[in-house]
N, C-alpha and C positions, 0 to 999 in steps of 0.2 A: 574798667576801673574810674572813680570819680576823681578827675585830672585839675588841680586847682593851682597849679601853675602856668607862669608863662610859656608856652610852646607854640611856636610856629605851627609844627604838625597839629594837632589840635585847633587853633585857631583857621587853619587853610581848612579843613575837611568842615567845618562847624560853618562857614560865609562859602562855600563852595556847596554846601546841599544845602542853605537859605537862598541861593541865586537858582538853584534848581526848580525849588518847591515855588519860588514866590514870580521867576520869571527875571526878576529885578536884579541886574546884576552892577550900580551903582557902588553897593560897599564892599563887592567884592573886587571892584575895579580899583579902589580906593587902598585896600590891603594887599597887592597884589606886588606892586612897585617898593613895597616896605618889606615884605620879606625874598624878595628874589638877593638881593643882596648880605643878607643877612644868611642863608644859607649857602650862597655861592662862596661869600667868605668865610663858610667856616665847616662844610663838607666834602666830601673825595665825592666827585663825578661820577652819575650810574654810568653813563657812556665819556670817553675821551671821541678826538675827531677821526681818528684810526678804527677805533671800536665800532661805531656808531655806522662806518659804512657798511660791517657786517649785516647791517641789522636789514640792507636794502632800501630801494628807492620807497618803499610806502610809509616806514618810520621816518626816514632825514624830511617826507613832504608833511608828515603829520609836525616832526619840531618845527617844521618854518612856518607851520599855519598855529603855532600854538595859542595866538590870539584868537581864534579865530572860534565862539564857540563852540559847538561842535565839536571842537579839537579837546576841551579842556579833560575831558575824561584821563586821556593819559596820563595827569598828575607832573608833566615833564615841562621843563622848558628850558632853552639853552639861554648860558649866560658865557662871553668870553670865548665862545666854538665852542664850549663844553655844553656837554646835558646833566639836568641834574635833575632833582624829585621834590616835589612840595612836599612831599609824606617823608622828607630825610627831617628828623627834628633836631629843631636847635633851643635850648631852654636858656631864656633872657631873665639873668638873676642879678642881683645886688653886684659892682656897681651901674650893671647897666641902664638903673631905674635914673640916671640922669641922665638918659640921651630921651631925644625925642622916641625912639623907633620903639623903648621900652613903656613911655604915656599911650603912640600908638595902641601898642599889642595890650596895654592894661585896660583900655577900652574896647576894643575888642573882644576881650573876656570877660567883660561886666556886660558885655549886649548877652551873651549865653543865658544869662539869668533871667532875660526879662520876663518868662514862663515861670519860672522856678526860684522866687524870693526866698524861700525859706532856704531853697541850697545857697543864699548868697553869704548868709552869715560862715558856712564853712570857708568860702573860698577868702574873704577878708583875714576870717581867723589864722590863713592858713599865711596869707600872704605879709601881713605884718610881724608875723615872726620869721616867714623867710627871707625878705627884703627889707625889713627896715626895724629890726631888732627891739621893737617889744616899744615904739616910740608912736604912743598913739597921737602924738600930735602932728609930727610928722606926716604921718599915714594919713592923718583928716585935712591937712595942707596940699598932698598930695591931689589926694579924690576932688578936693573941690576944685582943684588945676584941670583935674580930666571932667570934670562937668561945664568949664568954662571955656577949655579948648575943643571937646569932643564931645557936646551932650547932640549931637545929631545922629551919630551912631547911634543912641542908644533908642531915639528914635520916641512914641507917645507915649510909653512908661517910663521916662524919666525922671518923673516927678516921683514916683514911686520905686522908685530904686532909691531916689537920696531919702527919700523918708525909713526906705528900710537900712540903709548903711547907716544915719542919724539912731536907729532907736538901739542897731547893731551898735555903735559906740560906745551910747549913752549904758549898756550892761556888759559890756567886754572885759575879763576876766583874763590876763594876763596868764595867770597858772592854770588855766582850764589846755586840753587837745586840743592839738590843733585841728587834729583830721578824728575830728567826732565820729566819721563816717565806721569806724574800725572797732567801736562799740567799747564794752567793758574789758580789755585783753587779760583780766584775772579770770575771765571765762574761756578762754582761747586753752583747746587743749595741745599738749606738746608731744610731736611723734616722736617716738621711743625708737631712736637709732645709735650704732655706736660710734657716734660722729661728735663733735662740739659745732656750736651753730659756727662758727669762720671756717670750717670743713665744709660745713653744707651751703654756704655762701661760694665756697671754692666753685664746689663744685660746680654750680646754678649759673655760676659766671657764662655758660655758651652761652644763656642765653640773651647777652649783650655781645660778648665777643665772635659769633658765628654768624653769617648772615645765610639770606634766605639765598634764591636765583633771581630778587629785583633789587638784592644790598642793601637789604635793610636785616635790621639785627630781628630776632623773633619776640624779642621783650626790649623795650627803653631801657638803657641799666637804671635809670632813677625809680621805673616804677621796679625794675626786676629786685633794688633797695628798698623797695614799698611793701614787695612780697613777702619778704624777708626781715622784713624791720624788729618782727618780735621772735624772733628764732623759727625754728622749722616747726610751725606751730598750725593747729585748722580751728578756725572758729566758728563756736556752735548753728551756727545756719550760714545759708548761703549768703554771701555780702552784697547787698543792696545795689551795689556796681560794683562789675566782674573787671580783670585785669583779658587785655584782648592780642592772644599770637599773631601777628606779623607771618601769618600761613598760607602759603599759596597751592595750586594744583599738582606742584611739583613739591612742595615743601611744607607738608601735610603735617596737620594738628599730631600724629603717631604719633610725632619725632616726640612732644611733650610726655607721652604716655610711654615710649619705648626707656627715656634715662630716668623717671620717675617709677617704673618697674625695678631697671637695675638698677637704682638707688635699695629698694627695697630687698632685695635678693642681694644683695654684697652685705648688704649693713642693717637692715630691721634687726631689733631687739622681740620679734617673733613674727615669725615668718606664719602662724597661721591666721595672723590677721590683718588682713592688707586694706581695709576699709579708711584708717587715717588718710593713707596715701592718696584712693581715690578721693577721699574728701576734699583733700588739699586742691588736687584738680577741680574737680565739680562745684567746690564752694566759692574760688576764686577766680577761676577762669571763662569767659563767655564764651569760650570755645567746648567747653566740657558740660553746659549746665541743664543740659535735658538729661543729666543722669542725676536724680534727687530722691528715690524711693529705694526703700529697702531692695524691693524687686532690681531695681536700677541697677543697685550696686552689686548686687548678688551677680546679675547676667554678667555686668561688665569684669568683675574681677577674675570668670571663667576666661575672658577675651582679653586681659592684660596679662600676659606670660609671656615668660623669655621663649615659647614655640613659637607663638601666633606673632612677638615683633623682637623682633633678631637685630642687635648691634649693629648686622651688617645694615639691616636697611636704612640707615641716619644718611644723611648726606655728608657728615663729618666726621670726624674721629674723634672717640668721645674718652679715649685713654689719655689725653695730654687733661683733660676736666679731672680723673679717679687720680690721677698723678698728685693734679696739685690738691688733692685732698690729705695727701702723704705729707706735701709742704707745709700746708697751712697752719 
């Protein structure tokens, strides 16, 4: 899913990949000391000192060697004697915009649009609404500061980024949608269930309240809210950039299939038509993007059944979330 927020996880993953592709770790080394205290000050440790001992000598050595290039693939770091994950997401928002960290991370985020200048407009339109209350003067003053203080992060394409921002500011319409990625919402189809939108949101709260075996939510809360922002609906075509579940070998994407199929079995107003539920997954989640054609959906529908995908296969209890539906 296109991410227009200032998030530590998103920025870290981008810079880590850039370092691996180019072999240049200079920018990456500037980022790490900025995000470490942010994550450690806000998140629960992945392992505490006692638990880490249970993972054996190999893991302890890996953590001790965290600064070595070959060890960074673990995405783990030590802070205050405890172990944290770079993949724990911290969403930096106002009033953090007045701190040096927000300016640094904003500049890091701008770097991601060096080769995608057309996507920069959507990012700016989101940020001015999310963090600057549609104050174009304050926003452009902040942007000017970014280029003065952090222009080296933007590299050779700094001037092109400036020109794109200036053109965006000239044509900015505060009444326009802040996320054009979703297209015309009127064309989205509502999935017919015997539930209100609030009840659907209560059910899907398992996405961010439950954790995989690495201690990560299956989907960040901010992304879960975006997923259901317009209610329980399906876009007319696959989103150009989709949500990605935090699934692992032990916590597989079938978790989502089981929970969506359960919703179909219990609350669908048309038990003969599973297609909207399949499109809900296929059109919005990267994990299911291989299913797109009518033949794909027909085959998938035969496998998406309570006999093949049993609730007992879930690594957490789903009943509390069914109870949330009653309470919503």
